[in-house]
C-alpha positions as CSV (number, residue, x, y, z in Angstrom):
1,Q,117.2,159.3,150.0
2,G,121.0,159.3,149.9
3,A,121.0,158.2,146.3
4,F,118.6,161.0,145.4
5,L,120.8,163.6,147.1
6,Q,123.8,162.4,145.3
7,M,122.3,162.4,141.8
8,R,119.6,165.1,141.8
9,S,121.9,167.8,140.3
10,V,123.0,165.4,137.5
11,A,119.4,164.4,136.9
12,K,118.4,168.1,136.7
13,K,121.1,168.8,134.1
14,L,120.1,165.8,132.0
15,H,116.5,166.8,132.2
16,R,117.3,170.3,130.8
17,E,119.2,168.6,127.9
18,N,116.7,165.8,127.2
19,N,113.4,166.9,128.6
20,F,112.4,163.7,130.4
21,D,108.7,162.8,130.2
22,V,108.7,160.2,133.0
23,V,110.9,158.5,135.6
24,F,110.7,154.7,135.4
25,S,111.9,152.3,138.1
26,F,112.4,148.6,137.6
27,D,111.7,147.8,141.2
28,L,109.1,149.1,143.7
29,G,111.5,149.1,146.6
30,G,114.6,151.3,146.9
31,A,114.6,152.2,143.2
32,G,110.9,153.0,143.4
33,G,111.5,155.5,146.2
34,L,114.3,157.1,144.1
35,A,112.0,157.3,141.1
36,W,109.3,159.0,143.2
37,R,111.8,161.6,144.6
38,L,113.3,162.3,141.2
39,G,109.8,162.7,139.7
40,N,108.8,165.2,142.3
41,Y,112.1,167.1,141.9
42,L,111.9,167.2,138.1
43,D,108.1,167.7,138.1
44,V,107.4,164.7,135.9
45,P,105.4,161.5,136.6
46,S,107.1,158.6,138.4
47,T,106.3,155.0,137.5
48,G,107.4,151.5,138.7
49,W,107.6,147.9,137.4
50,A,107.1,145.1,139.9
51,F,109.6,142.4,139.0
52,G,108.7,139.9,141.7
53,L,111.0,139.9,144.7
54,D,110.1,143.5,145.5
55,V,106.5,142.5,146.4
56,R,107.5,139.4,148.3
57,I,109.4,140.9,151.2
58,P,108.5,140.3,154.9
59,A,105.4,142.4,155.7
60,D,106.8,143.5,159.1
61,S,110.1,144.9,157.7
62,T,111.2,148.4,157.1
63,D,111.3,147.8,153.4
64,A,107.6,146.9,153.5
65,D,106.8,150.3,155.0
66,E,108.6,151.9,152.1
67,L,106.8,149.6,149.6
68,R,103.4,150.7,151.0
69,Q,104.4,154.3,150.5
70,M,105.5,153.7,146.9
71,L,102.3,151.8,146.1
72,N,100.4,154.9,147.0
73,R,102.8,157.6,145.7
74,L,103.9,156.3,142.3
75,D,101.7,157.6,139.4
76,L,101.6,154.3,137.6
77,V,102.7,150.8,138.6
78,F,102.9,147.9,136.1
79,Y,102.7,144.2,137.0
80,Q,103.6,141.1,134.9
81,S,100.9,139.0,136.4
82,S,97.8,139.2,138.5
83,E,99.6,137.3,141.2
84,L,102.2,140.0,141.6
85,R,99.5,142.7,141.8
86,D,97.7,140.6,144.5
87,C,101.0,140.3,146.4
88,A,101.4,144.1,146.3
89,E,97.8,144.6,147.5
90,S,98.4,142.4,150.5
91,Y,100.8,145.0,151.9
92,L,97.9,147.6,152.2
93,R,96.4,145.9,155.2
94,G,92.9,145.5,153.8
95,D,92.8,148.4,151.4
96,S,92.6,147.9,147.6
97,L,94.9,149.1,144.9
98,D,93.5,151.6,142.4
99,R,93.2,149.6,139.2
100,D,93.5,152.7,137.1
101,R,97.0,153.2,138.5
102,H,98.1,149.6,139.1
103,L,98.0,148.0,135.7
104,L,98.4,144.4,134.6
105,L,100.8,144.4,131.6
106,P,102.0,140.9,130.8
107,H,105.1,140.5,128.7
108,G,104.6,139.7,125.0
109,I,106.6,137.6,122.6
110,P,107.1,138.1,118.9
111,H,105.4,135.8,116.3
112,L,107.3,132.5,116.2
113,D,107.0,129.9,113.4
114,V,107.0,126.3,114.5
115,P,110.4,124.8,113.5
116,D,110.5,122.2,110.7
117,D,112.2,118.8,110.6
118,D,115.2,120.1,108.6
119,L,116.0,122.7,111.2
120,R,115.6,120.1,113.9
121,A,118.0,117.7,112.2
122,A,120.6,120.5,111.5
123,K,120.5,121.9,115.1
124,R,120.8,118.5,116.7
125,K,123.7,117.7,114.5
126,E,125.4,121.0,115.5
127,L,124.8,120.3,119.2
128,G,126.0,116.7,118.9
129,V,122.7,115.2,119.9
130,A,122.0,111.7,118.5
131,N,118.7,110.9,116.9
132,D,117.7,108.5,119.6
133,Q,118.5,110.9,122.4
134,I,115.7,112.7,124.4
135,L,116.9,116.3,124.7
136,A,115.7,118.5,127.6
137,L,116.2,122.2,127.1
138,F,116.6,124.8,129.9
139,L,116.7,128.3,128.5
140,S,117.1,131.1,131.0
141,R,119.7,132.7,133.3
142,V,121.9,130.0,134.8
143,V,121.2,130.9,138.4
144,K,119.9,129.1,141.4
145,G,116.9,131.4,141.5
146,K,115.8,129.8,138.3
147,G,116.0,126.3,139.8
148,V,119.0,125.2,137.7
149,D,120.6,123.4,140.7
150,E,117.4,121.5,141.3
151,L,117.2,120.6,137.6
152,L,120.6,119.0,137.8
153,V,119.5,116.8,140.8
154,A,116.3,115.8,139.0
155,F,118.3,115.1,135.8
156,E,120.7,112.8,137.7
157,H,117.8,110.7,138.9
158,A,116.1,110.6,135.6
159,A,119.3,109.8,133.7
160,K,119.8,106.7,135.7
161,Q,116.5,105.4,134.4
162,N,116.9,106.5,130.8
163,P,120.4,106.3,129.2
164,N,119.2,108.3,126.2
165,L,118.3,111.4,128.2
166,A,120.4,114.5,127.7
167,C,120.0,118.2,128.8
168,I,121.4,121.5,127.6
169,A,121.2,124.7,129.6
170,V,121.3,127.8,127.4
171,G,122.1,131.2,129.0
172,E,125.5,130.8,130.5
173,T,127.3,134.1,131.3
174,P,130.4,133.1,133.4
175,G,131.3,135.6,136.1
176,F,127.7,136.9,136.3
177,D,125.8,133.7,137.1
178,D,126.1,130.4,138.9
179,S,127.4,128.5,135.8
180,E,130.9,127.8,137.2
181,E,129.5,126.2,140.3
182,L,127.0,124.3,138.2
183,K,129.9,123.0,136.0
184,R,131.7,121.7,139.1
185,S,128.6,119.9,140.2
186,I,128.1,118.4,136.8
187,Q,131.7,117.1,136.8
188,A,131.4,115.7,140.3
189,K,128.4,113.7,139.2
190,G,130.1,112.5,136.0
191,L,127.5,114.0,133.7
192,E,129.6,116.2,131.5
193,E,128.6,114.3,128.3
194,R,124.9,114.4,129.1
195,F,124.3,117.8,130.9
196,R,125.9,120.7,129.0
197,L,125.9,124.4,129.3
198,S,125.7,126.8,126.4
199,P,126.3,130.6,126.2
200,A,123.3,133.0,126.0
201,W,122.1,133.4,122.4
202,R,120.3,136.2,120.7
203,P,116.4,136.1,121.1
204,E,115.9,135.4,117.3
205,Q,117.9,132.2,117.7
206,V,115.8,130.8,120.5
207,H,113.6,128.8,118.1
208,E,116.6,126.9,116.9
209,F,117.1,125.3,120.3
210,H,113.4,124.5,120.6
211,A,113.7,122.8,117.2
212,A,116.3,120.5,118.6
213,A,114.6,119.9,122.0
214,D,112.1,117.2,122.9
215,I,111.2,118.8,126.3
216,F,111.4,122.3,127.8
217,V,112.1,122.4,131.5
218,F,111.4,125.4,133.6
219,P,112.1,124.7,137.2
220,S,111.8,128.3,138.5
221,K,109.6,128.8,141.6
222,S,109.4,132.6,141.6
223,E,108.4,134.4,138.4
224,G,106.6,137.4,137.1
225,M,105.4,136.3,133.6
226,P,108.1,134.0,132.1
227,N,108.7,134.8,128.5
228,A,110.8,131.6,128.1
229,L,107.8,129.5,128.9
230,L,105.5,131.5,126.6
231,E,108.0,131.0,123.7
232,A,108.1,127.2,124.4
233,M,104.4,127.0,124.3
234,A,104.2,129.1,121.1
235,L,106.7,126.8,119.5
236,G,104.9,123.6,120.6
237,T,107.6,122.3,122.9
238,P,106.2,120.1,125.6
239,S,107.0,121.9,128.9
240,I,107.6,120.8,132.5
241,V,107.0,123.5,135.1
242,F,106.2,124.1,138.8
243,D,102.6,124.8,139.7
244,I,103.1,128.5,140.7
245,P,100.6,131.4,140.4
246,P,102.2,133.2,137.4
247,I,102.2,130.0,135.4
248,R,98.6,129.4,136.3
249,D,97.9,132.9,134.9
250,I,99.4,131.7,131.6
251,V,97.2,128.6,131.6
252,A,94.2,130.7,132.3
253,L,94.9,132.8,129.3
């Protein structure tokens, strides 16, 4: 409510200049409430996108009370997976969500061509990966929430058994993620030559890393509908994941 009071005059001015058709919120919690208030104020529909953590809050919390209100008040709510919609519905204390307003809208990925051997050889050479090495690829934000710290622990154990195993984590954005802490852990374990970090690349370059990889590892335990996994499957990269509901949705498809 405080954010709404602070920004409503600016929003009204922008609305006069741009004629907004809808207010959209990437979050059903605090941002969802702000979207609903602005929608009412500007007399346009308000919508929300459930990103995951917003529908996994303690059911007895104050935030859960606001979430229940938003689930009923927002004109449209989009979910990346049926599991997230089920999570949201669980806050209604036995009532059901209106399926005409609460829509399942999984992420999509562009058409991807399976990489050829020439691209594989060129990319592995660029990355300094030997022909006899087994390269595991992590491609996501380098944050603990994506399981990258657990990946390092698992890699340390596996690397002791297979001297040819290597890993590259693509998605490093120093200062905005956990990459600096991860680098220190890698150095402490003496794995600098075998577990490396790479900056985030443009989406159209993703297939190059899959061309070089032998395995795609996705250790996240909390997702909506992971595009990174969809891309790996589309490119034919064998994938290792946790058995969590959103991934079961993908398998069901």
